[in-house]
LOZAPA-536237 format. One record per residue: x, y, z of N, C-alpha, C in turn; residue in one letter. Coordinates in steps of 0.05 Angstrom, whole numbers, plus 5000, padded with zeros to 4 digits. Example, Ala and Ser with C-alpha at 12.3 -4.5 7.8 and 13.67 -1.06 7.14 Angstrom:
2
526448865156524649105156526449345156A/525749555142527349795143525850015157S/
END
This chain:
491
204338281013203738081031205237821030M/206037701051207837431051206637251068Q/207436961067206736761080208536691099I/207736671123209236591144209336261142N/212036171138212235831132211835701154H/212035851180211635681201208735621210S/207135761195204135681196203335501185H/204735371165203935111154204334901168I/202434701171202934481192204834301176P/206534131197208133951191207233761166N/204733651174203933431156204033571127E/202933811124202833921098205733941083V/206934071100210034071093211633861082R/210833621099212033361096211133221068N/208733271062207533211037208433341012I/208533601017209833780996212933680989A/213933651015217533561012217333260996E/215433121003215432800988215832870960T/213833040951213533060923216133200910L/217033370926219133550915221333330913E/222133230930224233030930224032800910T/221732740902221432530876221932690854A/222032930854222633090826219833230819G/217933280833215833380825215733690836F/213733810827213034090838210834050860Q/210634240878209134220897207434500906A/205434570901204734860905201734840924Y/202035000945199435060957197835220943L/194835180942193535310923190335360937V/189135540928186035600936185935680958G/183735650978183135771003185335741020G/187235561017189035581043191435751038C/191735811013194036031006192636311010T/190336311002189136621006188936651036R/187936441054187836511086190436531090D/192736401088195336461100196136721093L/195636841069196337111067194637331080L/192137251084190337431104190837371132L/192437201136193137171168191137011183G/189536841167187536681175188436391180R/187236241196187935951195185935811177T/187335641154185835511138184535281150P/181935221142180734981147181234741133K/182134731109183534551096185334601077D/187434401067189334451054189434331027W/190034441006190034300978192934400964D/194034150958196934210942196234120913I/197234280895197034190861200134120854T/200433970839202833860830202933760800T/205033730789205433640760206033370758N/205133230777205732960778202432850770A/202132580756200132450752198632350780T/196232280776194632120800196731860806P/197031760788198731460791201531520802E/202831780797205531810805205131930834Q/203032050837202132160872202231900886I/200631720879199731470898202331310900Q/203531310880206531130884208231220903A/208331470914209931590932209131500962L/206531410967206031280991204731010996W/204830871018203830611018200930621007P/200030420999197630420986194930461003A/195730391028193030451047193130721051D/195630901046194931151059194031401037D/192831251012192331440996189731320983T/188331510972185931440958185031610935F/183631520917183031690892180131560879C/178531780886175831680877173631880864N/175032060849173832200830175132260804N/173832380785174332420757176532630756D/176832790780178833030776181832970784Y/182332680788185232640795186232670825G/183932790840184932830868185232650880T/188032590895188932390909188732490942V/187332350959187332410988189532251001G/191532391014193832261029193532281060V/192832071072192632071097194832101115K/194732211139196732281157195532161186T/197632151199197432081227196032291247D/195232481234194532681253191432701262S/191232761287188032721302186833011294E/188233191286187233461275185533411250E/183233481250181433411228182133551200A/183533791209183833931182186233821167S/187933691180190733541165189933261163V/187833131174188132811172188532731147A/187232891128187632831098188433051082V/190433061066191033271055190533181021I/189333371009188833290978190433450959E/191733200943193833290924192633270898V/192633470879191333490853193233500829T/193133370811195233430787194233670778P/196133830758195434100745193233980727Y/191234100722189434020700188034240686R/186934170667185434370645182734230641K/180734410643177934360640176434400617E/175334260600173634340573171234470585S/169334510561166934620565165334450590D/163334640601161734580620158434600605Y/157934360598155434400580152834380606S/153434310624151234280644151334500671D/153234680664153934890684154434740711A/155734530712155834390737159334250739R/159434150718161934010718163434000690R/165933980690167133980660166633730646P/166533790620165333540602168333370600D/170633490602173133330601175333460617R/176833320630179133370643181633300633V/183733480631186333410619188433450638E/189733240641192433290659194633330645F/196733390657199633390640200033710634G/198533880643198234170636200734350655V/200834550649202734760663201134880691S/202634990713201535090732199935280723L/200835460700199335720692196435630683E/196335450665194035320655192135240678E/193435110701191435040720190135260733D/191835460743190935730755188735870740L/188735820712187235930697184035870697A/183635600707180935510712179735560738R/181135700757180335720781177835960780R/176535970801174236150803174736430809D/176036460832176436750837179736820839F/180137060833183037140830184537060858T/183137120883184137100905184736780917I/183336590898183636290899185836200877N/187136360863188436290843191336340849S/192236440870194736460882196136190886I/198436150878199935890885202535970904A/202835830921205535840940207035530940Y/209335570934211335330938213035370961R/212135180979213835151005216935111000P/217534980985220034880981222135140975A/220635330956222435570951221135860961T/219435840972217936110983216536240957G/216336150938215436290909212336320913E/211236550909208636610904208136620875L/206636490862205436530830202736630832V/202936920817200137090820199737210791D/198937040773198337140747195837300741Q/193937310762191337470757190937630776F/193437750788192838010809191137940829N/190937690840190037620865190837740889G/193737780891194537960912193538220914L/193138380893192038610891188838630900A/187838410896185138380901184538310930D/186538190939186738120972187138390987L/189038540978189638780994187438960994A/185938970970183739160963181039090974A/180938820986178438710998176838660975G/177538580954175938570928175838280917R/172638180912172437930903172037980869L/173937830852173737840823174037610811A/173037530795173237240776176137240764T/176937000758179236990735178136990710V/178737210695177537240669174937330667G/173137220649170537300643168637180664N/167637390679165837240700162837100687P/162137200666160537010646161236700642D/163536710634164736460629165336240657E/166336440674166636250701164236170713R/162136340714159436260727158136040705F/158636050681156935840663158535580664R/160935590677162635340677161535230703E/160635370725159735240749158035480762D/155435460756153535620766153635690799A/154835470815154635480844156635730851L/158435780830160536000837159236260846R/156836300832155036580841154936550871M/153736350879153136330912155936360923M/158236230916160536260931161436550931R/161236650911161936950912160637100933A/157937070939156437190962157837110986V/158236810990159036711017161736841022R/163536830999166136901009166137211015L/164437361004164537641013163837661040S/161937471046160637541073162837441092A/164037201086166337111104168637291103Q/169637411088171937531086171537821086L/168937901089167938181088169538391071D/169138211041170138311015167538460998F/168438660984166038730966166438560939M/164438540924164538390900164838600880I/166938570861167538740838164938800822E/164939010808162439110797161838940770S/163838850754163138690732162538380740T/163838300767162938010772160038050783T/159238280800156738340808154938320784L/154938460768153338470743152938220731A/154938090729154837800716153037630728S/153137610759151137450775148537530769I/147537800767145137880768144037800737A/145937770721144937700690144637390690E/146537240701146436970699145236790724N/143736980737142336830765141136550759H/139536620736137836350726139036070722N/141536070718143035810712143535680738I/143135820764143135700790141135430791L/139735500779137035240776138235010768S/140335000753141234750741143034600765R/143734750786145434630805143834460824I/144834230832143634040853142934130877S/140634090889139634230912142034160937I/143133980934144933910959147434100957E/148434170932150734320934149834600940R/147634720934146534940938145634960970I/144234780982144234741012147034731024A/149534611015151734651032152434921027D/152735041003153335301005151835541024E/149635461022147535691038147835621066F/148635371073149535311105151835451111S/154035491095156535591097155635901099R/154435991081153536301083152636341106L/150436191120149736271143151136221171L/153536061167155236071188157436251189M/157336411168159236671167158636881187S/160537061191160037261209158037461203D/157137471176155637711174153337591153T/151537391159149837251139147737491132P/146737681147145037891138145738021116M/147838161107148238271081148338091062P/149637861069150137661047147137591034A/145337541057142437471047141137711034L/141438001038140438211021141538160997V/144138130992145638130966144837880950I/143737650962142837420950140137490938M/138637650948135837720944135637890921E/137838120923137938310902139338220875R/140437990875141537890858140137670839L/137937570858135937410841136937120853G/138837060869139436760878137736650895L/136536860918135336740938132736600930L/131436620906129136460898129536210890Q/132336130890133335850883133835700906Y/133735830931134235710958132135670975V/131335940984128935971002127036210992I/125336140971123536350958121736450980P/120736310999118836321021119936611035E/122336631036123336881051123037121037L/122637091012122237390996118837501002E/117637311010114537391014114537581040E/116337581054116037801071117238071070G/118338091043119238421032116938541031I/116938761045114539001043112138861065G/112438661078110238571098110738731122C/109138951122109539071148108538951172V/109838971194108638861220107239021238Q/108339251244107039451261107939411289G/106339511309107239461336109839501347G/110939311360113939381368115939311344A/114739231322116739161298117539401285H/119939491285120439731266121639621234A/121539331234122139251206120139051194F/120339051164118538881150119438601158D/117438411152117938111159121038031148V/121138061126123838001113126238071126F/126438371137128438441149128838351174E/126638361190125838231213127537921213H/126737811198127637471197131037521197N/131937701175135037701172136137791196L/135438001207136738111235136737941259R/134337771255134637571277136637401274T/137037281249139337121237141737241246C/142337511238144837611246145537591273Q/143037651288143137651321144637371331A/144037161314144336901318148036861316A/147736971291151036961284152837081303A/151837351308153237511330154037321356D/152337211363152937071386154336771385K/154636691355156336481353154636221355G/152036271353150036001354150435821331Y/149235611340149635381317148235401293S/148835241269147135201244144035241247L/143435061262140634961269139135251280A/140535351300139835631311139235851285M/141535831271141536051250138836011229R/138435761221136135691205133435731220Y/133435681249130835751261130536051260A/133036201267132136521266131436581239A/132436521216132136661187128936551185V/127936311194125636211185123436261203L/123736361233122236341251119536501244H/119736721232117436871220116036831197D/117536591182117036591153113736571142V/112336521159109236461155107936721161A/108536921172107637151177106337311154K/108037331131105837431108103437241102P/103536981101101136841101098936811122R/099636951144097836901167097137191173T/097637401161097037681166094637741166R/093237841185090137971189090638281198G/088138361199088138621210085538621229Q/086138721250084238791273082739031274G/080839051296078939301295080439541293K/083339561309084039841311086639851289H/086239661267088039721242090839591248K/090739461271093539321280093339021267E/095938991255096138701243096438461266Y/095238241258095538041277096637811255S/097637601265099337341256098637111270F/096137091276095436851293096136581278Y/097136431296098236121283100536141268G/102036401267104036351245106336211254H/106436081281108735921285107735631281E/104735591281104535341271104635301243V/104235481224104535451196107435501190V/108635661206111635651203113235421201G/111935251222113635011231113334811208A/111034851192110234671170111934771146R/112035031142113735131121116335081125M/117535111151120435051152121034761144A/119334561157119434291151119734221121N/117934401102117934351074120434471063K/121234711075123934871063126234681065V/126634541089129034401099129034171085L/127034041087126433781070127533841044N/126633981031127034111002130334120999R/131134241019134434271022135934051024L/134333851032135433531037137533541058K/136733671081138633761103138433501120L/140033431142140033231159137833261174P/136133031180133932971193134133071225R/136433051239136033171266136333481265Q/137433611244137433861239134834011234L/133533851218130333941211128933901236I/128633681253127433671270127733871292D/130233941298130634141314129934411306E/130134471285129534751271126434771273V/125034561265122134581263120734651291V/122034471313120734481340121634791355A/123734931341124035161351122635351337L/121935331313119935511296117135481308V/116635211312113535191324113135321353R/115135271373114935381396116135641403W/116935801385118536091391116536251402H/113636211400112136421411111436371437M/112236181449111436081480111936331501F/113736431499114536721513112936981504F/111136941483109937211474108037311497A/107037151513104737251526105337241558D/106637411573107537351602105537331619P/103437451610100737411634100237111634E/100336981610099236721615101236461613L/103836561626106136331629105736221660I/105435961664105135891688107535661688T/108235561714110135381719109735101702L/106935051700106434801691106434781658S/105835101652106135141620108935101611A/110735151630113635201623114734861621V/113434711641114134421640113434291618R/110634361607109534271583111334331557R/112434541557113934681535117034491536T/117934461560120434301560119634001553I/117633931558117033631548116533571521T/115633851507115433871478117833871463R/119234051475122134111455124334001464I/123633871491126333731504128233881516G/129333801539131133931558133634021542E/134533881518136733951505136034231488D/133734251483133134491465132134741480N/131034731503129934961515132035171515I/134335121524135935381523136035521492E/136135331474135935431449133235581441N/131135521454128735691454129035941468L/130035961490130236231503132136371484L/134336241476136536411462135136541435N/133636331422132036451401130436711402L/128836711426127536881435128737151437R/131537181454133437421455133837491425V/134637271407135337381380132437511366C/130337431369127337531355127737781368D/128037831396127538131405129738311396R/131938251390134038371377133138461350I/132238271336131338281308129038531305G/127938561325125238771323126439061324T/129539071334130139351337130239411364G/129239251385129139341410132039351427R/132839581440135739601453135739391473P/133939291486134739101509133938861500K/136038671509136138361500134638231518E/134838311543133238121563131638301586Q/129138401580128038521600127038381624P/126038511646125638361670123238121667F/121438151650119737921644121537671634R/123237701613124537551605125937351625F/127337521641128837431660126937231677R/124737301680122637191695122336861683Q/122136901656121736631641124036431648Y/126736551643128636421648128636291677K/128236431695128036331721126536091724A/123536141713121635931711123035651700M/124235681675125135481660127335361681V/128635491697130635361714129335201735D/127035341743125735221766124234931755E/123334961733122034721725124334521719A/126334581708128434381705130034261728L/129834421755130834321776129334081792R/131033901800129933681813128633771839E/125833781845125133891869126533761896P/126533901917128133751940125733581959I/125633331953123433161966124632881973S/122732691986124132451991124432271967V/123932371942124632251916127632251917K/129432461927132132471924133132251940L/131732081954133131941974133731611955L/136031491966137031271956135231011964K/132831111977131330881983128330991983I/126530791971123930871972122130771990N/119430811991117430712005117230412002G/116930321977117430001972119329841985E/121729961985124129802000123929862027R/122630082040122330092068120529872078L/118529822061116229642073117229372073M/119329312053120529042054122429002076E/123829242081125429232109124529212132L/122629382135121129382164119029272165T/117129192147114829022149112329282153G/113129472156111029692157108929682131E/106629792138104529822118104630082111K/103130182088102830452076101230592102P/102430802108101030982129102731222139G/101931302161103831552170106631442181R/106731232187109431162202111231142177K/110431062156112230992133113131312119L/111231472121111831772114113931912134G/113331802160115231932183118431862177W/118531582172120931452163122631602143L/121031662119122031742095122832052102L/121332242118122132492123123932512143H/124732352160126632282178129632282165A/129332042150131732002128132132232113L/130732382099130832652089132332852103L/131832872127132933082149135933022147E/136332742151139332672151140932732124E/139632652104140932722076141132982074A/139433162081140133432075142533572092L/142733472117144533552132147333472121D/147033212111149933102108149232902082D/149833012055149332922027150632622023A/153332592046154432352042153332092054S/151132212066149531942080147531852065K/147131982037144831862023146331642004N/146331462018147531202001145430942006T/145530761993143630561997144130402025V/146330352027147430222051146230392076E/147330652077146530802106143930792104Y/142430862085139430912085138130662099M/138730462090137530192095137830142128E/140630162129141730152159139830292179Q/139830582169138630772191135830752191R/134330642166131830602170130730392189A/132030212189131929982211132230102241L/134230262244134330402272132230582276E/131730722255129130922264126630752266L/126130542256123630382261123530292288N/125530242305125830182330124830452352Q/125130672343124430872359121330882364L/120931012389117831062395116831252374P/113631222368112731382347112831672351E/112631752377112832062385115432182377T/117732032381120532172376121032092345E/119431872329120231892300118732112291L/116132142297114732382289116232632290Q/117532712316119132962318121032972300T/122332732290125032762274123732842245L/121432722240120032742214119033032207A/117933192231117133452229119733592223E/121933522233124133672231125233652200A/125033392191125533362161124233532143G/121333522151119833702132120633982133K/121034072156121634342159124234432141Q/126634222148128934252135127934262105K/126534062092126134082063124734312059Q/122634512069121934712060123934972059A/126034942078127635142079129435112054E/130434852050132034822026130634872002E/128234861997126934861974126835211969E/126235351993125735641988128635761983A/130835641996133335771987134035681961A/133535501949134335381921132535581900A/130035681909128535861892129636121892L/130436211916131036481920134036481905A/135636261904138336321889137736341858E/135636201850134536211820134036531815I/132436591833131336901825133837071831A/135537031848137837211849139537211821R/140036971814141636901792140237051766A/138037101764136837211740135937451745H/136937561769135937851776133237911778K/131137731785128437771786127537751818V/129537751834128837651861129937941881G/
END
C-alpha cells in the first residue's frame, strides 16, 4: 500500500512543511493516513510532531492558532473555505498515563518519541504515520497488514485499550461498518467481556458515536453486532424489546429486525440522520402495544402514538439537537398515515401536511417506502402508494383560481366602486382568463388597468368573458391533475 502525495491538500502540506522547515518532524496520523492508504478521501486531517504546543504556536501568527484542551492539540487555521481543511489539528507526540475513569488519561506527558505516541492509539489501522517530507511510512503495529486483510484490531492488549477509553468499543463497531472490516476475534471477545464499562462514558459521546454509526453505509449489521456484544443496552435499550416480538401478517421479521432493515433501507437511499433515527425507531412501541384479535392475528393499535413518546424520551436522553428530535418524533407519530388506503381523502392528506409540515411530508413518504422494504416486500412503491404520492402533490399544489391573481376583490371594489355581487365575480374571472392565456399579464399594473377597462363593458359582454374564464380555469385544473396522475403512473 502506498500514499499518493498529490491527494494531500495544499493546506496540509504547507503546515507540515512549516514544521519541517523549523527543524521539527511532521507526520500525518490516524484516520487521514488510514483513509489515504485505502484510497478514501479523509474527512479531517491530523498532524503529529515532536514540537511542543508552545513551539507549534510560535510558527504562526497568534490569531491563526488556538489551543484549548489538555492534550496539547493546536488548531492551525487556514484560509480555505473547504471545511475539512479550514482548521488542521497539530498535536505533539504524547504519552498517556492510567485512565481511572475509562474516559480520559489521568496525566499527559509530552516530549516522547513517535513510537511511544503511536503505542497509545486505539486500533492498528489508526497507528500508521506518514511523513510527507520524505514519503516515509511508520507502521510498528502491523496496521498495513490489517488494512490489507480488512481487519480491525487494537494496538496491543484490547482489554487495556478499552479500559483506557470505553467508547473505543463502539468505535470498533462503527469503523467496521464504515470500512466493511471484520473485528479481530480477540478484540471482539474483549468487547463482549468489557461492555459494562461503556456505562461510564458520557451520553453525549455515546450519542455522537451512535449517530456516526447510523450514518455509515451498513448500520444494520453494526446494530446487530452492538446488540450481540451487549453495547446496545447502553444506547437504546428500547430497541431490544423487539427481539423475538413476532408481528405476523405481511411482516416476515420480528420487530427488532424490521426496525433495523428499515434503517438500512434509509441508509441505502442516502437519507439524513433524522430519517435514519426515525426508521430505526418507527415501530419501537410495537412490543408494548401488541395485542391479539379473534383470529389470533397480532394488532399494534396506537403504536405510532406511544412510539412518538418513546422516541422523544430516547432522543432527549441522548441529548440530541432539538430540531432533530422534533423531526424524528413527528415522523414516528405520523408514519401510519398511509396504512389504510380506504380511509385516505384529500382533506386528510392536507391535515397531515399541516401537522408534519410541508418540509417533512416528502420524508414521511420516504419513510413509508423504507418501512415497506423493511417488511421484506419486493415492491417499493405499489399502485396504492403511488396514489398517495399523487394526492400529496395535489394537496401541495396551489389550486388554479382567482386567488392566483395579483389583484383581489377588495382592491377591485376600491378601483371600480362596485359592491360585492355578480359583477365583481365576472370581473375576477375575466381577468383570470387573460392571466391563464398569458402569465406575463398577471401584474398589479396590468390587472388594475384592465379591470377599469372591463368595468366599462356592457354586463352581457363582461359575463361572456367571465364564463370563458371559468371554462379556461376548469380545463387548466383538469390538465394539472392529469399531469400529476401521469407523473405517478396512476392515471
